N, C-alpha and C positions, 0 to 999 in steps of 0.2 A: 143289240145292233151298234156297231163301231158309226160313229158320228163321221162327219166328214172333216171336221177340226180335228178329232182325234187322229184319224188317218194320214191329214198333213203332217200334223207334228211326229208322228211316227216315221214318216217317210223321212221328214227332215232328220231325226236322231240318226235313222239308217245312212243318209249319205253324209252325215258328218263321221260317223264312225270309218266309210269309204275313204275319206279325205285322210283321216288317220292312217288307215292301214296304207295309203300311196307311200309313206316314209318308210315301212317295215321294208321294203326291198333293198332300201339304201343301205341298212346295216349290213347286209351282206357285201358291200363294198368296202364298208368302213372298220370291220372287223375283220382280223386276219386269220381267225380260225375258219376249219374247214366245215360244212355243212353239219356234220353229227356233234361234234362238241359245240358249236356255237348252239344249236337248238339243245344242247343237255343243259348249258348255263342259262339260257333264256327261260326254260320250264324253270329250273332252280329259283330263278329271282322271282317268276310269276306266281309258285306255289307260296314264297314265302309273303309277298304283296297279298294274296287273296286270302291267304289265311287270318294275315293280320286284319284285313277288312271284315272277314266272318266274324273274327273274335270280338271285333268293336262293335258289331251289328247284334251280337249275340247269336248268331245263326249258325257256328260252326258244330258239326254233328258227323259221326261215324255212319254210313249206311249200313243195313242188316248185310251180314257176310254173302248171302246168295245174291243181292245187288251188286257188292261191290267189284266182284270179279267182271260183270258185265261192264260195268264203267270203266273200270281200269283197262278191258278190251278196247273199248274205244279209244283211249287213251293212246294206245299202240297206233292205230292207223292215223291218229292225230300227228305223232310225232314223226310217222313216215311222210307225212304230208310237208311237214315242214322242214324237213332234211332235204326233200326232193326239191323243195322250192329254193333253198338257199344253195343247193348243190347245182341247180339250173343258173343261177344268177352268176355262179362263180366259174361255171362251164362256160359262159357265153358273156351276157352283161344284165344289168337291170331289165332295159327294155323287153329282151327276150323273156327274161323269166316270168314277169308279170303279166305280159300278154297272152301269154299261155293259159294263164289262169281263167280267161274268159271263157274257155272250152268246158268249164264246170257245168255250167248249165245244160249243155248237151248231154253230157254224163249222168245228171243228176235226172233230167227227163227221162232219159234211158233206163237208167238203172231201177228207176221207180216202178217200171213195169214188172220189173223181177222182184223186188223188195215189197209192193203193197199190191202188186196184183190189180193197178189201175188202170183204167183205159185210157189208152195215149190221144194227147192233146194236140190236135194238128196245129193249133194258134200256138202254143208255146214250143214245139218243134221248130215250127216256121222262124219264130223269135231266136231261138237257139241258133238256128242257121243261119240267120242274118248277121249275130253277134261273131258266129267263127269267120264268115265271109269277111268281116271287118278286121279281124286279128290277121287274116292271111294278106289283105291287102296292107295292112300296116307296115309288114315287112316285103311286100311285093315278092311274095311267095320265096324270098331268101332262104337257101338253105347252108348257108355258111355256119349256122350253128345247130348243126345237126343234133349234138350230144345235149346242149342247152334245151334246145326244143323237146328232146325225147323225155328229159327229166321234168320239164314243165308240163307235159301231157301226164306224165306218171303222178305229179303233183295235184292236178287238176281232179284227176280221176280218184285220187286217194280221198282228196277233201269230198268228193260227191260221195262215196262209200262211207265215209265217216259221219257226213250229215245224217243220213238215213239210219244209219247204225245209232245214232246218238237219239232222234225221234224215238226210235222204236223201244230202246233202253229207257228213257225219260219214261213213256206210256207204262212201260212195264215197272217200273220201281218208284215213279211218282214222285220223284227228287226233283227240287227244285233247280232251276238253271245254274244256280253259283256253286251249289254242292255238286253237282253234276259234272261243271268245269274243273274243280278242286281236284276231284279223284282221278280225273282224266288226264288231267297234266300230272298227277302221281304216278298213274300207269305208264303215262309216256315216258316218266323220268326213269322208272323202273326198268323199262324196255330196253333205252337207250344206255343205261347204265350197264346193262348186260352186253350191249354191243360194243361199247368203248374198248373193252380190251381185245375182241376181234379185230376192230377198226386199228389200232395199236400195231398188234401182229403183222397185220397185211400191209400197214403204212407206218413203219417205224419212223419214219422222219416227219411225220406230220404233227403239228403244235397241238398239244392239248392245255397247257395252261395259257390263259389271256395274258396280255400285255396290259401296263397300267391303262393307256387309253381303251384297250378291248372291256376292261372292267367298268369304264364310265359308260360306253354305248351298250354293254349288256345289259347294266341297271336299267339304263332309259327304254330299251328294248323290251325288258320283261316286265315292266311296271307300267310306264307311261304309254306305250304303243302295245301292249298285249292286254293287261287287265284293265285299263281305264276304256278302252274301246268296247271292250266286253261288257263294263257296266253301263256304258251309253246306250248299247243294244239291248239289253235285257228288256226295257221296256218295248223297244219298237219291233224286236224278233218275236214278242209275244202275240203280235196282230198280223206279222206277215208270213207267207208260205216260204218254205226254203228255195223253191224255184226263185221267187222274188228277190229274197236276198242275194242267191247266187249271181242272179243278173245285175242286180246293181252294183254288187263288186267289179264286173264288167268294166267300170270307169276307173278302178284302181291303176289298170295300166295309162292311163291318160295323166292323172297325176303323178305315177311314179316314173312316167317318160319325162315330162314336165321337170320333176327333180332331180333326175339322174343328167339331163342336160345342162341343167343349171348349176351343179355340183361337181359333175365328172368329166362335163364337154362330150357326152354322147349324143353328140348331134348329126346324124346323116342325112343326107339330101333328103329335104321333105318335100317328096314328088307330089303329084296329083292323089296316086293312089294311098299314100299316108294320108291324107286328110278325108279322102271317102272312106277309108277303114274305119277311123276316128269317130268319123260322123256316124256311121252304121253301128257301131258300137253304141253311141251315145241314143241314137234312135231306139234301137232294140231296148235299152234302159227305158227310154221316156214311156214307151208303149206299154210295158210291163207297170210301171208305175201309174199312167192313166187306167190300166186293168184293175188294179188294187183300189185306187180311189172311186171308181165306179161302183165295185163291190160294195162300198158303204151303202149305197142308194138303192140296192136290191132290198126287196121286201123279205122279211123273214119267213124260211121255209123249213120245210122238215130236214134233218142234219144233212142228209144225203145230197139235197139240193142245193142247200146253202153253201157246202163247201165246193160245190161245184163253181156257184157263182162268184165266191170271193178268191178263185183261181188255187185253193188249196188241194183239190183233187189230185193235181198232178204231182204234187210234192209230197204228199203225206204228213203233213206237219199236223201236229196236234196243238191247239191255241194254248199258249202258257209254254212250249216247248222249245225254249230259246237255243238256236246253233250257235256255238261259237265261231268267231270271224275267222277268215280264211287264213290270212298271211300273219 
């Protein structure tokens, strides 16, 4: 049984990772490349960084061939998620792109019914609904950024699919989280490498090569803001459900909106609905956080009951299967 102090430390690590995640959307404005080449370079830097870490730790190995294709398949979906994320930011702004991610918790709870055939949890659907209402209020139901919002919803949906695929693949292969991420990144890199010529044929004017400032931002994005947060989360995510992780990341728009306002002047009129929306997102996160902490006080029970008590039933998370961060 997980102690209360362990759960508290785990949640702190998760929220530190969320704070770092708040910066990733900023790179969508700093880097001049469009979404697909931007993510291609990001993954390339991440692969090099994580490979170096695993070599230093002497944990680098090649999974079995029958496992490798399933892991790489998860990477295809992860790549789509990241491309949609940066495309959403570039089609609208940082605030719109990151705010749409708050709908991931709803997609996760809904898709889990089909992926894992779990019974619906009305509590988690209610929490999801609260967070979605918060997102809508943040923008006062603004429809000026329809393309950006549509891409943002695709981004959220893709991550929900990826998280559930990742969990099932981790259970099937038995690979550790760092190895899973490395070969997911390689799968995503291969997928985007095949897509780059198609994009260049459709949009020959789009830049493929980064500028010198772009290179600096890409190295930071692919290492400090991709691999480092993942390593920080590795311990935390082994104790938390996918639903809890997704819901905690609903605080990412709060950080990103603040950073974008500070750096790019993305300040709109902060009406009453804006503050109500931010409050609802924060309340949803706090409620789920309290549910996770309360789970540590539940007495040990058979696996089926214990999973329900911890809030893992709706997310279908296997303990030890860490899901990579969203953005």
